[in-house]
C-alpha positions as CSV (number, residue, x, y, z in Angstrom):
1,M,85.4,9.4,-73.1
2,T,85.3,12.4,-70.7
3,R,87.7,14.3,-72.9
4,S,85.6,13.8,-76.0
5,L,82.3,14.8,-74.3
6,P,82.9,18.5,-74.2
7,L,83.7,18.5,-78.0
8,L,80.6,16.5,-78.8
9,I,78.5,18.8,-76.6
10,L,80.0,21.9,-78.2
11,L,79.2,20.6,-81.7
12,I,75.6,19.9,-80.7
13,L,75.2,23.3,-79.1
14,A,76.7,25.0,-82.1
15,L,74.2,23.4,-84.4
16,L,71.1,23.8,-82.1
17,P,70.1,27.4,-83.2
18,L,70.2,26.3,-86.9
19,G,67.1,24.0,-86.3
20,L,65.6,25.8,-83.4
21,K,63.1,28.5,-84.4
22,D,61.2,29.0,-81.2
23,P,62.6,32.2,-79.5
24,Y,61.4,31.0,-76.1
25,L,63.6,27.9,-76.3
26,L,66.5,30.0,-77.6
27,N,66.1,32.3,-74.6
28,A,66.1,29.3,-72.3
29,L,69.3,28.0,-73.9
30,M,70.9,31.4,-73.6
31,T,70.0,31.7,-69.9
32,G,71.1,28.1,-69.1
33,G,74.4,28.7,-71.0
34,I,75.2,31.8,-69.0
35,F,74.7,29.9,-65.7
36,T,76.7,27.0,-67.1
37,I,79.7,29.4,-67.5
38,G,79.1,30.3,-63.9
39,A,79.2,26.6,-63.0
40,I,82.5,26.2,-64.9
41,S,83.9,28.9,-62.8
42,L,82.6,27.4,-59.5
43,N,84.0,24.0,-60.5
44,L,87.5,25.5,-60.4
45,L,87.0,26.0,-56.7
46,L,84.6,23.3,-55.7
47,G,85.9,20.6,-58.0
48,F,89.6,21.1,-58.1
49,T,90.5,22.7,-54.8
50,G,87.6,21.3,-52.7
51,Q,86.5,24.8,-51.5
52,L,82.8,25.4,-51.5
53,S,81.7,29.0,-52.3
54,L,78.1,29.5,-51.4
55,G,78.3,33.1,-52.3
56,H,79.6,32.6,-55.8
57,I,76.7,34.5,-57.3
58,A,78.2,37.7,-55.8
59,F,81.0,37.7,-58.4
60,F,78.4,37.0,-61.1
61,G,76.3,40.0,-59.9
62,I,79.3,42.3,-59.5
63,G,80.3,41.5,-63.1
64,A,76.7,42.3,-64.3
65,Y,76.6,45.6,-62.5
66,A,80.2,46.6,-63.4
67,S,79.6,46.0,-67.0
68,A,76.3,47.7,-67.1
69,L,77.5,50.8,-65.2
70,T,80.6,51.0,-67.4
71,A,78.5,51.0,-70.5
72,L,75.7,53.3,-69.2
73,G,77.8,55.8,-67.3
74,F,76.9,57.3,-63.9
75,D,77.1,60.4,-61.7
76,V,77.4,59.6,-58.0
77,G,78.4,61.6,-55.0
78,L,80.9,60.3,-52.4
79,F,81.9,62.7,-49.6
80,G,80.4,66.2,-49.4
81,D,80.5,67.9,-52.7
82,T,82.8,65.3,-54.3
83,R,81.2,63.5,-57.2
84,I,82.4,60.9,-59.6
85,V,81.1,61.4,-63.2
86,H,81.6,58.6,-65.7
87,E,80.5,58.8,-69.4
88,G,79.4,55.6,-70.9
89,W,82.1,53.4,-72.6
90,H,81.9,50.8,-75.3
91,P,80.0,47.7,-74.0
92,F,83.0,45.4,-74.8
93,L,85.1,47.5,-72.4
94,G,82.4,47.0,-69.9
95,F,82.8,43.2,-70.4
96,L,86.6,43.6,-69.7
97,V,85.9,45.8,-66.7
98,A,83.5,43.1,-65.3
99,I,86.2,40.5,-65.5
100,V,88.8,42.7,-63.8
101,V,86.5,44.0,-61.0
102,S,85.1,40.5,-60.2
103,G,88.6,39.0,-60.2
104,F,89.7,41.7,-57.8
105,F,86.9,41.0,-55.4
106,G,87.6,37.3,-55.7
107,F,91.2,38.0,-54.8
108,V,90.2,40.0,-51.7
109,V,87.7,37.4,-50.5
110,G,90.2,34.6,-51.1
111,R,93.1,36.5,-49.4
112,L,91.0,37.1,-46.3
113,S,89.3,33.7,-45.9
114,F,91.8,31.2,-47.2
115,R,94.1,31.8,-44.2
116,V,91.5,29.8,-42.2
117,R,89.6,27.9,-44.9
118,G,87.0,25.2,-44.4
119,A,83.7,26.4,-43.0
120,Y,85.1,29.9,-42.6
121,F,85.4,30.3,-46.4
122,V,81.8,29.2,-46.8
123,I,80.6,31.7,-44.2
124,V,82.7,34.5,-45.7
125,T,81.4,33.9,-49.2
126,I,77.7,33.8,-48.0
127,C,78.2,37.0,-46.0
128,F,80.0,38.7,-48.9
129,A,77.2,37.9,-51.3
130,E,74.6,39.3,-48.9
131,V,76.6,42.5,-48.2
132,V,76.9,43.1,-52.0
133,R,73.2,42.5,-52.5
134,L,72.3,45.0,-49.8
135,V,74.7,47.6,-51.4
136,A,73.0,47.1,-54.7
137,L,69.6,47.4,-53.1
138,N,70.3,50.5,-51.1
139,W,72.9,52.5,-53.1
140,I,70.1,53.9,-55.2
141,E,72.1,56.8,-56.7
142,L,74.4,54.3,-58.3
143,T,72.4,51.1,-58.9
144,Q,68.8,52.5,-58.9
145,G,68.1,49.9,-56.2
146,P,64.9,47.9,-56.7
147,L,64.0,50.2,-59.6
148,A,66.7,48.3,-61.6
149,L,69.3,49.5,-64.2
150,T,67.5,49.6,-67.5
151,S,68.3,50.3,-71.1
152,I,71.7,48.6,-70.8
153,P,73.3,48.7,-74.3
154,F,73.5,45.7,-76.5
155,M,76.9,44.1,-76.6
156,R,78.9,45.3,-79.6
157,L,81.9,43.6,-81.2
158,G,84.3,45.4,-83.6
159,F,86.2,43.7,-86.4
160,P,89.2,45.4,-88.1
161,G,88.3,46.3,-91.6
162,L,84.7,45.0,-91.2
163,G,83.1,47.5,-89.0
164,E,81.2,46.8,-85.8
165,L,78.4,44.3,-85.1
166,T,75.7,45.0,-82.6
167,L,74.3,41.8,-81.1
168,R,70.6,42.4,-81.0
169,T,69.2,39.0,-81.8
170,K,69.0,35.9,-79.6
171,V,71.0,33.9,-82.1
172,Q,73.9,36.4,-82.1
173,N,74.0,36.5,-78.3
174,Y,73.8,32.8,-78.2
175,Y,76.9,32.4,-80.2
176,L,78.7,35.0,-78.2
177,M,77.7,33.1,-75.0
178,L,79.0,29.9,-76.6
179,G,82.3,31.5,-77.6
180,V,82.8,32.9,-74.0
181,G,81.9,29.5,-72.5
182,T,84.3,27.7,-74.8
183,L,87.1,30.2,-73.8
184,A,86.3,29.7,-70.1
185,Y,86.5,26.0,-70.5
186,L,89.8,26.2,-72.3
187,V,91.2,28.5,-69.6
188,V,90.2,26.1,-66.8
189,A,91.4,23.1,-68.8
190,R,94.8,24.7,-69.4
191,L,95.0,25.7,-65.7
192,V,94.1,22.3,-64.4
193,H,96.6,20.5,-66.6
194,S,99.4,22.8,-65.6
195,R,101.8,22.7,-62.6
196,F,99.4,25.0,-60.8
197,G,96.6,22.6,-61.4
198,R,98.6,19.8,-59.8
199,A,99.1,22.0,-56.8
200,M,95.4,22.6,-56.5
201,R,94.6,18.9,-56.7
202,G,97.3,18.2,-54.2
203,L,95.8,20.6,-51.7
204,K,92.4,18.9,-52.2
205,E,93.6,15.4,-51.8
206,N,96.1,15.8,-49.0
207,E,96.8,19.3,-47.8
208,Q,99.5,18.3,-45.2
209,L,101.5,16.4,-47.8
210,A,101.1,19.3,-50.3
211,L,102.4,21.7,-47.7
212,S,105.3,19.4,-46.9
213,V,106.6,19.6,-50.5
214,G,106.5,23.4,-50.6
215,I,103.1,24.3,-52.0
216,N,101.9,27.6,-50.8
217,A,98.3,26.9,-49.9
218,T,97.0,30.4,-49.4
219,R,98.6,31.7,-52.6
220,T,97.4,28.8,-54.7
221,L,93.8,28.9,-53.4
222,T,93.7,32.7,-53.7
223,V,94.8,32.6,-57.4
224,A,92.1,29.9,-58.0
225,A,89.5,32.1,-56.4
226,T,90.6,35.1,-58.4
227,I,90.3,33.3,-61.8
228,S,87.0,31.7,-60.8
229,A,85.5,35.0,-59.8
230,A,86.8,36.6,-63.1
231,I,85.0,33.9,-65.2
232,A,81.8,34.4,-63.1
233,G,82.1,38.1,-63.8
234,A,82.3,37.5,-67.5
235,A,79.1,35.4,-67.3
236,G,77.4,38.3,-65.3
237,S,78.4,40.7,-68.1
238,L,76.8,38.6,-70.7
239,Y,73.6,38.4,-68.5
240,A,73.4,42.2,-68.2
241,H,73.9,43.0,-71.9
242,Y,71.5,40.2,-73.0
243,F,68.6,41.0,-70.8
244,R,69.4,44.7,-70.7
245,I,68.0,45.1,-67.2
246,I,69.4,44.0,-63.8
247,D,68.2,44.5,-60.2
248,P,69.5,43.2,-56.8
249,D,67.6,39.9,-57.5
250,V,70.6,38.9,-59.6
251,F,72.3,38.1,-56.2
252,L,69.7,35.6,-55.2
253,F,71.1,32.6,-53.2
254,A,69.0,30.3,-55.5
255,Y,71.3,31.1,-58.4
256,T,74.4,29.8,-56.4
257,I,72.5,26.6,-55.6
258,T,71.7,26.2,-59.3
259,M,75.4,26.4,-60.1
260,V,76.3,23.9,-57.3
261,I,73.7,21.5,-58.6
262,M,75.2,21.8,-62.1
263,V,78.7,21.1,-60.8
264,V,77.8,18.2,-58.5
265,S,75.4,16.4,-60.7
266,G,77.6,16.7,-63.8
267,G,80.7,15.6,-61.8
268,K,82.8,18.0,-59.7
269,G,86.5,17.9,-60.5
270,T,85.9,17.0,-64.1
271,L,86.0,19.4,-67.1
272,A,82.9,18.0,-68.7
273,G,80.8,17.8,-65.5
274,P,79.6,21.4,-65.3
275,I,78.7,21.4,-69.0
276,I,76.6,18.2,-68.7
277,G,75.0,19.4,-65.5
278,G,74.4,22.8,-67.1
279,V,72.7,21.4,-70.2
280,I,70.4,19.1,-68.1
281,F,69.4,21.4,-65.3
282,G,69.5,24.5,-67.5
283,T,67.0,23.1,-69.9
284,L,64.9,20.7,-67.7
285,P,62.6,23.4,-66.2
286,V,61.9,24.7,-69.7
287,A,61.2,21.2,-71.0
288,L,58.7,20.5,-68.2
289,R,56.9,23.9,-68.3
290,P,54.4,23.1,-71.1
291,Y,53.3,19.8,-69.4
292,M,52.9,20.5,-65.7
293,A,52.2,23.1,-63.1
294,P,55.2,24.9,-61.4
295,E,54.9,22.9,-58.2
296,A,55.1,19.6,-60.1
297,Q,58.0,20.9,-62.2
298,W,60.1,21.5,-59.0
299,L,59.1,18.0,-57.7
300,V,60.4,16.4,-60.9
301,Y,63.5,18.7,-60.9
302,G,64.3,17.5,-57.3
303,A,63.5,13.8,-58.2
304,V,65.8,13.9,-61.2
305,L,68.6,15.4,-59.1
306,I,68.2,12.8,-56.3
307,L,68.0,10.0,-58.9
308,I,71.3,11.1,-60.5
309,L,73.1,11.5,-57.2
310,F,71.8,8.1,-56.0
311,L,72.7,6.1,-59.1
312,M,75.8,8.2,-60.0
313,P,77.2,9.6,-56.7
314,R,80.3,10.9,-58.4
315,G,78.3,12.6,-61.1
316,I,77.3,11.9,-64.7
317,A,80.7,12.5,-66.4
318,P,82.7,10.1,-64.2
319,F,79.9,7.5,-64.5
320,L,80.0,7.7,-68.3
321,D,83.8,7.6,-68.3
322,G,83.8,4.5,-66.1
323,L,81.1,2.9,-68.3
324,F,83.2,3.5,-71.4
325,R,86.4,2.3,-69.9
326,G,84.7,-0.8,-68.6
327,R,83.3,-1.7,-72.0
328,A,86.7,-1.0,-73.6
329,G,88.5,-3.1,-71.1
330,H,85.9,-5.9,-71.5
331,A,86.4,-5.8,-75.3
332,K,90.2,-6.2,-75.0
333,T,90.0,-9.1,-72.5
334,P,90.7,-12.4,-74.4
335,S,88.1,-15.2,-74.1
336,P,89.1,-18.2,-72.0
337,A,89.2,-20.4,-75.1
338,A,91.7,-18.1,-76.7
339,K,94.0,-17.9,-73.7
340,P,96.0,-21.1,-74.2
341,Q,96.7,-20.1,-77.8
342,L,97.9,-16.7,-76.8
343,E,100.0,-18.0,-74.0
344,G,101.5,-20.7,-76.2
345,R,102.9,-18.3,-78.8
346,P,106.6,-17.4,-78.7
């Protein structure tokens, strides 16, 4: 059941824009989808290695700024009269740069903090996110600080023999987001079902036993952090080129909490969990907005989250999987009246 859920959700999401004409709802789906990609990346750490990154939004924001600055270009001074001048590149190259730069910072943070792990990793990620936010806020010559980077180019995709497509509409950007999200899901799924994935789960379940059979904990967790950060950077790039304006608020701690909620409520350590949690908590505020005041919306948001965690402590995806397996097992169990006949057959 859990394996079929992502395919079913993907089909539903692919068909949604065909019947959804309200641009406001499309915008909400786009925003929720971008943060769902972020939740998929966070799940690789939180769900499959057991490492909680409360500064995960840093990699998302780094990806957004890296992609935007690569596409816009910049002229910034470093030491004395030394300046770095960069002419704007193709937006898709900015998308690739965002993945590489975010992955690099994920590697650095992982390499430094996974030697001690536990609470130290949580503290390092929080501090790293705050430092990056302050850099974006105060390095005005590069980032424009609170004035924000504006007029970020639309994402453009080139097709051999067919020319280039500029993604200007919400529907076009939505399908780009869906494609990147699907690719991120497939990368994580392939990784989790590989030998490397078994090493990650081994470290999560019993680190001492994993170490005793030769698993290099620091290397395994660092690689997981690098891939997770790279995927978050891709989501940040989509965010920058869709909204075409970013400021230091992209590093808000609330965004990390949103990703954690999506992972935990959907079912951490499952492939379908972040998608289910993302769909629910990415669209719930939008669904409530026409019917109640902002304060009441957050009360309902919190109540739904508490209800899910109370009734389904392992998350929605494991609950649905257990429910399906339970019904399937009940259907296969022979009735008491049929047992003697079954046992009496040769």
